C-alpha positions as CSV (number, residue, x, y, z in Angstrom):
1,M,-44.2,58.4,-16.4
2,S,-42.4,60.8,-18.7
3,A,-40.4,59.7,-21.6
4,D,-37.2,60.9,-20.0
5,R,-38.0,58.9,-16.8
6,R,-38.6,55.7,-18.8
7,R,-35.3,56.1,-20.6
8,A,-33.5,56.5,-17.3
9,V,-35.2,53.3,-15.8
10,L,-34.2,51.2,-18.9
11,A,-30.7,52.5,-18.7
12,A,-30.5,51.3,-15.0
13,V,-31.7,47.7,-15.8
14,P,-28.7,45.3,-15.0
15,L,-27.0,43.7,-17.9
16,A,-27.4,40.3,-16.3
17,V,-31.2,40.7,-16.4
18,L,-31.2,41.5,-20.1
19,L,-28.9,38.5,-20.7
20,A,-31.3,36.3,-18.7
21,V,-34.3,37.5,-20.8
22,T,-32.3,36.8,-24.0
23,S,-31.4,33.3,-22.8
24,C,-35.0,32.5,-22.1
25,D,-36.1,33.7,-25.5
26,S,-33.4,31.7,-27.3
27,S,-34.2,28.5,-25.3
28,D,-37.6,28.3,-27.1
29,T,-35.9,27.6,-30.4
30,D,-32.7,25.9,-29.2
31,S,-33.2,22.6,-27.2
32,A,-29.5,22.5,-26.1
33,S,-28.8,24.0,-22.6
34,S,-26.6,27.1,-22.6
35,T,-24.6,25.5,-19.7
36,E,-23.9,22.2,-21.5
37,V,-20.2,21.5,-22.0
38,T,-18.7,18.9,-24.3
39,Y,-15.1,17.9,-23.7
40,P,-13.0,16.7,-26.6
41,T,-11.5,13.2,-26.5
42,V,-7.8,13.3,-26.5
43,E,-6.3,10.4,-28.3
44,F,-2.9,9.0,-27.2
45,G,-0.6,6.4,-28.5
46,K,2.7,4.6,-27.8
47,P,5.8,6.7,-28.6
48,G,7.5,5.9,-31.9
49,P,10.9,6.8,-33.4
50,G,12.0,10.4,-32.6
51,V,9.4,10.8,-29.9
52,G,10.9,12.0,-26.6
53,L,9.2,11.5,-23.2
54,G,10.1,12.8,-19.7
55,D,13.4,14.7,-19.8
56,Q,14.1,13.6,-23.4
57,D,14.2,16.3,-26.1
58,Q,11.6,16.0,-28.9
59,K,11.5,17.6,-32.3
60,I,8.7,20.0,-33.1
61,D,7.1,18.7,-36.3
62,G,4.6,21.5,-36.9
63,K,1.5,19.4,-36.3
64,F,-1.1,21.1,-34.1
65,P,-2.4,20.0,-31.8
66,E,0.7,17.9,-31.2
67,P,0.0,14.1,-30.9
68,L,0.0,12.9,-27.3
69,H,2.3,10.0,-26.5
70,V,2.4,7.9,-23.3
71,G,5.1,5.5,-22.3
72,Q,4.8,2.1,-20.8
73,I,5.6,1.1,-17.2
74,T,8.9,-0.5,-16.5
75,P,8.2,-3.9,-14.9
76,I,9.3,-4.4,-11.3
77,G,12.3,-6.7,-11.0
78,A,12.7,-9.7,-8.6
79,D,15.8,-8.0,-7.2
80,Q,14.0,-4.7,-6.4
81,I,12.1,-3.4,-3.4
82,L,9.3,-0.8,-3.2
83,G,9.4,2.5,-1.4
84,I,6.3,4.5,-0.7
85,E,6.4,8.3,-0.6
86,G,3.9,10.1,1.6
87,D,2.9,10.5,5.2
88,F,0.1,8.8,7.2
89,G,-3.3,9.3,5.6
90,K,-2.1,11.3,2.6
91,L,-4.7,11.3,-0.2
92,E,-2.1,10.6,-2.9
93,M,1.0,8.5,-2.5
94,T,3.8,7.4,-4.9
95,V,5.1,3.9,-5.1
96,N,8.7,3.7,-6.3
97,A,10.4,0.6,-7.6
98,I,14.0,0.9,-6.2
99,D,17.2,-0.8,-7.4
100,P,19.0,-1.5,-4.1
101,A,22.3,-1.9,-5.8
102,S,22.3,1.7,-7.2
103,G,19.5,3.4,-5.2
104,K,17.9,4.5,-8.4
105,V,14.1,4.6,-8.9
106,T,13.1,2.8,-12.1
107,T,9.3,3.0,-11.8
108,R,6.9,5.5,-10.2
109,V,3.2,4.9,-9.7
110,V,0.9,7.4,-8.0
111,V,-2.0,5.9,-6.2
112,G,-5.0,7.5,-4.3
113,A,-4.5,5.6,-1.1
114,G,-5.9,8.1,1.4
115,I,-6.6,5.5,4.2
116,W,-4.9,5.3,7.5
117,D,-2.0,3.2,6.2
118,P,-1.5,2.7,2.4
119,V,-3.1,-0.5,1.1
120,V,-0.5,-1.3,-1.6
121,H,0.8,-4.5,-3.2
122,G,3.5,-4.6,-5.8
123,F,4.2,-7.5,-8.2
124,V,7.3,-8.7,-10.0
125,G,6.7,-8.6,-13.7
126,K,8.3,-9.4,-17.1
127,T,6.4,-7.1,-19.5
128,P,4.9,-3.6,-19.1
129,D,1.4,-5.1,-19.3
130,D,1.9,-7.3,-16.3
131,P,0.1,-6.1,-13.2
132,A,2.6,-3.9,-11.3
133,I,0.8,-2.1,-8.4
134,L,-2.5,-2.8,-6.8
135,A,-4.0,-0.3,-4.4
136,A,-7.2,0.0,-2.4
137,E,-8.1,3.7,-3.0
138,V,-10.6,6.0,-1.4
139,W,-12.3,9.0,-2.8
140,R,-13.8,11.6,-0.5
141,P,-15.9,13.5,0.5
142,R,-19.2,12.3,-0.6
143,G,-21.6,14.5,1.4
144,S,-24.8,12.9,2.6
145,R,-23.9,9.6,0.8
146,G,-21.1,8.8,3.2
147,A,-17.5,9.8,3.9
148,A,-15.7,7.5,1.5
149,D,-15.9,5.6,-1.8
150,F,-13.5,2.7,-2.1
151,T,-12.1,1.2,-5.3
152,V,-9.4,-1.5,-5.9
153,S,-7.2,-0.4,-8.8
154,T,-4.5,-2.4,-10.6
155,Y,-1.9,-0.3,-12.5
156,S,0.1,-1.6,-15.5
157,G,0.7,-0.6,-19.1
158,N,0.5,3.1,-19.7
159,L,-0.9,3.8,-16.1
160,L,-3.7,5.9,-17.5
161,E,-6.2,3.0,-17.7
162,P,-5.9,1.0,-14.5
163,A,-8.3,-2.0,-14.0
164,E,-10.6,-0.6,-11.4
165,V,-13.2,-2.4,-9.2
166,E,-15.7,-0.2,-7.4
167,L,-16.6,-1.6,-4.0
168,P,-20.1,-1.3,-2.4
169,E,-20.9,2.0,-0.6
170,V,-20.7,0.2,2.7
171,A,-17.1,-1.0,2.2
172,R,-14.5,0.2,4.7
173,V,-11.2,-1.4,3.9
174,H,-9.0,-2.1,6.9
175,S,-5.5,-0.7,6.2
176,R,-3.1,-2.0,8.8
177,P,-0.1,-3.9,7.3
178,G,-1.1,-7.6,7.2
179,S,-4.9,-7.0,7.1
180,H,-5.1,-7.4,3.3
181,A,-3.6,-9.7,0.7
182,V,-3.6,-10.7,-2.9
183,T,-3.7,-14.5,-3.5
184,S,-0.5,-15.8,-5.0
185,D,-2.2,-16.6,-8.3
186,G,-3.3,-13.0,-8.6
187,K,-7.0,-13.8,-8.8
188,Y,-8.4,-12.3,-5.6
189,F,-7.8,-9.3,-3.4
190,V,-8.9,-10.2,0.2
191,T,-9.3,-7.7,3.0
192,W,-10.8,-7.4,6.4
193,D,-13.5,-4.8,6.3
194,D,-14.2,-2.4,9.2
195,G,-17.8,-1.8,8.2
196,L,-18.6,-5.4,7.7
197,Y,-16.6,-6.8,10.7
198,G,-15.5,-9.5,8.4
199,I,-13.8,-10.5,5.1
200,R,-14.5,-9.0,1.7
201,V,-13.2,-10.6,-1.5
202,V,-12.7,-8.9,-4.9
203,D,-12.4,-11.0,-8.1
204,L,-9.7,-9.1,-10.0
205,A,-10.2,-11.0,-13.2
206,S,-14.0,-10.3,-13.4
207,G,-13.6,-6.8,-11.9
208,K,-16.3,-7.2,-9.2
209,E,-16.7,-8.2,-5.6
210,S,-17.3,-11.9,-5.4
211,G,-18.3,-12.4,-1.8
212,A,-18.1,-11.4,1.8
213,V,-18.6,-13.0,5.2
214,R,-19.2,-11.4,8.6
215,I,-17.0,-12.8,11.4
216,V,-17.3,-10.7,14.6
217,G,-14.5,-11.0,17.1
218,C,-11.8,-12.1,14.7
219,G,-9.2,-10.5,12.4
220,P,-7.8,-8.3,11.1
221,F,-5.0,-10.5,9.7
222,T,-5.0,-12.1,6.2
223,W,-2.3,-14.8,6.1
224,M,-3.0,-16.4,2.7
225,V,-2.0,-19.9,1.6
226,G,-3.4,-20.4,-1.9
227,H,-7.1,-19.6,-1.5
228,D,-7.1,-20.3,2.2
229,L,-7.1,-17.4,4.7
230,F,-5.8,-17.8,8.3
231,S,-6.4,-15.2,11.0
232,V,-6.8,-14.7,14.8
233,C,-9.8,-14.5,17.1
234,E,-8.2,-12.9,20.2
235,E,-11.0,-13.1,22.8
236,T,-11.6,-16.9,22.2
237,R,-7.8,-17.6,21.8
238,E,-8.5,-19.2,18.4
239,L,-6.8,-19.3,15.0
240,L,-9.3,-19.0,12.2
241,H,-9.5,-20.7,8.8
242,V,-11.6,-19.2,6.0
243,G,-11.6,-20.8,2.5
244,I,-12.4,-18.9,-0.7
245,G,-14.3,-21.2,-3.1
246,D,-14.1,-21.4,-6.9
247,D,-16.9,-18.9,-7.0
248,G,-14.9,-16.4,-4.9
249,V,-17.2,-16.6,-1.9
250,P,-15.4,-16.8,1.5
251,K,-16.7,-19.4,4.0
252,E,-15.5,-20.2,7.5
253,V,-13.8,-23.7,7.4
254,G,-12.7,-24.1,11.0
255,R,-11.1,-22.8,14.2
256,A,-8.5,-24.1,16.5
257,K,-8.3,-23.0,20.2
258,V,-4.5,-23.2,20.3
259,L,-3.4,-19.7,21.5
260,P,-2.1,-19.3,25.1
261,A,-4.4,-17.8,27.8
262,D,-2.2,-14.7,28.1
263,F,-2.2,-14.0,24.3
264,V,-2.5,-10.3,23.4
265,S,-2.9,-9.5,19.7
266,T,-1.4,-6.5,17.8
267,R,-2.0,-4.1,15.0
268,T,0.4,-5.3,12.3
269,T,1.9,-8.5,11.1
270,T,4.1,-9.9,8.3
271,F,4.2,-13.2,6.4
272,A,6.9,-15.5,5.1
273,E,5.6,-16.2,1.6
274,K,7.7,-19.2,0.7
275,A,7.5,-20.9,4.1
276,K,3.8,-20.0,4.7
277,K,4.6,-18.8,8.2
278,A,3.2,-15.7,9.9
279,L,5.2,-13.4,12.3
280,L,3.2,-11.9,15.1
281,V,4.9,-9.8,17.8
282,S,2.1,-9.5,20.3
283,E,1.5,-6.4,22.5
284,N,3.1,-8.1,25.5
285,G,6.2,-8.8,23.5
286,D,5.7,-12.6,22.9
287,V,6.9,-13.5,19.4
288,F,4.9,-16.1,17.5
289,V,6.0,-17.7,14.2
290,L,2.8,-19.6,13.1
291,D,3.1,-22.3,10.5
292,F,0.1,-22.6,8.1
293,A,1.7,-24.7,5.4
294,G,-0.5,-27.7,6.6
295,G,-3.5,-25.7,7.7
296,L,-4.5,-24.9,11.2
297,P,-2.1,-26.1,13.9
298,G,-3.3,-29.3,15.7
299,A,-1.6,-28.5,19.0
300,P,-1.2,-25.5,21.2
301,V,1.2,-22.9,19.9
302,K,3.8,-21.3,22.0
303,P,5.9,-18.1,21.5
304,I,9.5,-18.6,20.4
305,G,10.5,-16.0,22.9
306,N,9.8,-12.5,24.1
307,A,10.9,-9.3,22.3
308,G,11.1,-7.2,25.5
309,D,14.3,-5.2,25.9
310,P,15.2,-3.1,28.9
311,S,16.7,-0.3,26.6
312,G,13.5,0.4,24.7
313,R,10.2,-0.8,23.2
314,F,9.8,-3.1,20.2
315,A,8.5,-1.3,17.1
316,D,8.5,-2.5,13.5
317,N,9.1,-6.1,12.6
318,V,9.6,-8.2,9.4
319,I,10.2,-11.8,8.5
320,N,12.0,-13.1,5.4
321,A,10.3,-15.2,2.7
322,T,11.9,-18.5,3.9
323,G,10.8,-18.0,7.5
324,T,14.4,-18.3,8.8
325,R,15.2,-14.7,9.9
326,L,13.2,-11.9,11.4
327,A,14.1,-8.4,12.4
328,I,12.7,-6.1,15.1
329,A,13.3,-2.4,15.5
330,Y,13.6,-1.0,19.0
331,T,12.9,2.6,20.2
332,D,15.0,4.5,22.7
333,T,12.2,4.5,25.3
334,I,10.0,2.0,27.0
335,V,6.9,3.9,26.0
336,H,4.8,2.1,23.3
337,P,5.9,3.2,19.8
338,D,2.3,4.0,18.8
339,S,2.2,6.6,21.5
340,A,2.8,10.3,20.6
341,R,5.8,10.1,23.0
342,G,7.0,6.7,21.7
343,G,10.5,7.9,21.1
344,S,12.7,7.2,18.0
345,V,14.1,3.9,16.7
346,A,17.6,3.4,18.1
347,K,18.5,-0.1,16.8
348,V,17.5,-3.1,14.7
349,V,18.1,-6.6,15.9
350,V,18.1,-9.7,13.6
351,F,16.9,-13.0,15.2
352,D,16.8,-16.6,14.3
353,A,13.1,-17.2,13.5
354,A,13.2,-20.7,15.0
355,N,14.1,-19.7,18.6
356,L,14.5,-15.9,18.7
357,A,18.2,-16.2,19.3
358,P,19.7,-12.7,18.5
359,L,22.2,-12.9,15.6
360,R,23.1,-9.3,14.9
361,T,22.4,-5.8,16.4
362,Y,22.6,-2.6,14.3
363,T,22.7,0.7,16.0
364,L,22.1,3.9,14.0
365,A,25.9,4.4,14.1
366,D,26.4,0.9,12.7
367,L,23.8,1.7,9.9
368,G,25.5,5.0,9.1
369,V,22.3,6.9,9.5
370,T,21.0,9.6,11.9
371,A,17.4,8.3,11.9
372,F,15.6,5.1,11.1
373,T,12.7,5.1,8.5
374,S,11.8,1.6,7.5
375,M,13.0,-1.9,6.7
376,T,12.1,-4.9,4.6
377,Y,13.5,-8.2,3.2
378,S,14.2,-8.9,-0.5
379,V,11.9,-11.0,-2.6
380,D,14.0,-14.2,-2.1
381,G,14.6,-13.4,1.6
382,T,18.4,-13.4,1.3
383,K,18.9,-9.7,2.1
384,L,17.6,-7.3,4.7
385,Y,17.3,-3.6,3.7
386,V,17.1,-0.7,6.1
387,L,16.3,2.8,5.1
388,G,17.3,5.9,7.1
389,D,18.5,9.5,7.0
390,G,22.2,9.8,5.9
391,P,24.6,12.4,7.2
392,E,23.7,15.9,6.3
393,V,25.5,17.4,3.3
394,D,25.1,21.1,2.4
395,G,22.0,21.4,4.5
396,E,20.3,18.3,3.2
397,A,20.2,14.7,4.5
398,P,20.0,12.1,1.7
399,Q,18.0,8.9,2.3
400,R,20.4,6.0,2.8
401,L,19.5,2.4,1.9
402,I,21.7,-0.2,3.5
403,G,21.6,-3.9,2.6
404,F,22.7,-6.9,4.7
405,D,23.2,-10.6,4.1
406,A,20.3,-12.3,5.9
407,V,22.4,-15.3,6.9
408,T,25.7,-13.7,8.0
409,G,24.5,-10.2,8.8
410,D,27.3,-8.6,6.9
411,Q,26.7,-5.4,5.0
412,V,26.5,-5.9,1.3
413,S,25.4,-2.5,0.0
414,A,24.9,1.1,0.9
415,V,23.5,3.7,-1.5
416,D,21.6,7.0,-1.5
417,L,18.1,7.0,-3.0
418,D,18.0,8.7,-6.4
419,G,14.8,9.6,-8.3
420,N,12.2,9.9,-5.5
421,V,10.4,13.3,-5.4
422,E,9.4,13.3,-1.7
423,N,11.0,11.3,1.1
424,V,10.2,7.6,1.1
425,T,8.4,6.8,4.3
426,G,8.0,3.0,4.1
427,L,9.5,0.0,2.4
428,I,7.6,-3.1,1.2
429,T,8.6,-6.3,-0.6
430,P,7.2,-7.0,-4.1
431,E,5.2,-10.2,-4.5
432,V,5.6,-13.0,-7.1
433,R,2.5,-14.1,-8.9
434,E,2.4,-17.9,-9.6
């Protein structure tokens, strides 16, 4: 080959090849990989005098890099309710603590729910370091290792360092409302598990799973009284009792075949925390208020009535903490509300929880809203709150939160939500840790 030809060939060698050769040569003398990246640790601290957070102005002091300051969570009050932003199955959802008297959001916590329904519990607190929000979170995808990786995270303090418990790879947390609970002492998170077909318990203090038990044919409800769990076994018409021992391990204690022969279970349920009573509106409309204050019932249980209504189908339902009042939302069609053609909620009816006697009916016009979103009772059970779309103003419909006295049914408040970023899609009641 001529000298001119050799020079032309060398000139045509890609730059990437030359760089690769250079990298190989340098690796002989340098043990560190050329692709190794080290990320700096960013320190942060509590804000001091003159430090502004959020929408507050802050002086520029000339220090570079500027120090990073992080605020503390505002504790959830006993007079507040929680509103969750985000639609069904969304990977990230925001939990808002709402002041029902003003409609203002005082605390926002973003969780990585990402399950069918959000598995979220909120707690009344006194200091920023008290547990505020607990969420079962799922991280996906995981390729050949599986479709999901579950954790149970408790948010408090600066929100950047939640207490996180990683669940086993086989865990599949059931997410329907009423299928999971936190014990009143705040020690255990208890959930029915779709992969296990049973109950999984997480010790929140030690930060690890403490036990699990497989119980096929029962669930998925977790009505908790202390460390005792009560649930349903539909096919055998039994109520189930599972105890959580001092070691955090769940064990079946007993069953009582007390449900009627025509009992049909349901997907969701609520619990009266103070009264230790469970509300279950079965799929055939029968309404059960089950009393677990003394353990399993010793005699057959009967429905207090049937929620059927010629004008529509029963949808959402809630019971207050004292077990004296319950509310049921009804659609404008007899088609099941879980159906794609299930219609829209047209009214909310409040009943006496002892005999299902109707006490008050609220149509959308009575509520002053154009669409129903959600409802819940206050922590003490004295007020019912209903959330819906208010009348449109300048092309936008604010979310309207209306409060009612649980005893008289009279309206006591009506405010627009203020401080949420996206629409609130569901209301839940904070819990009080003993």
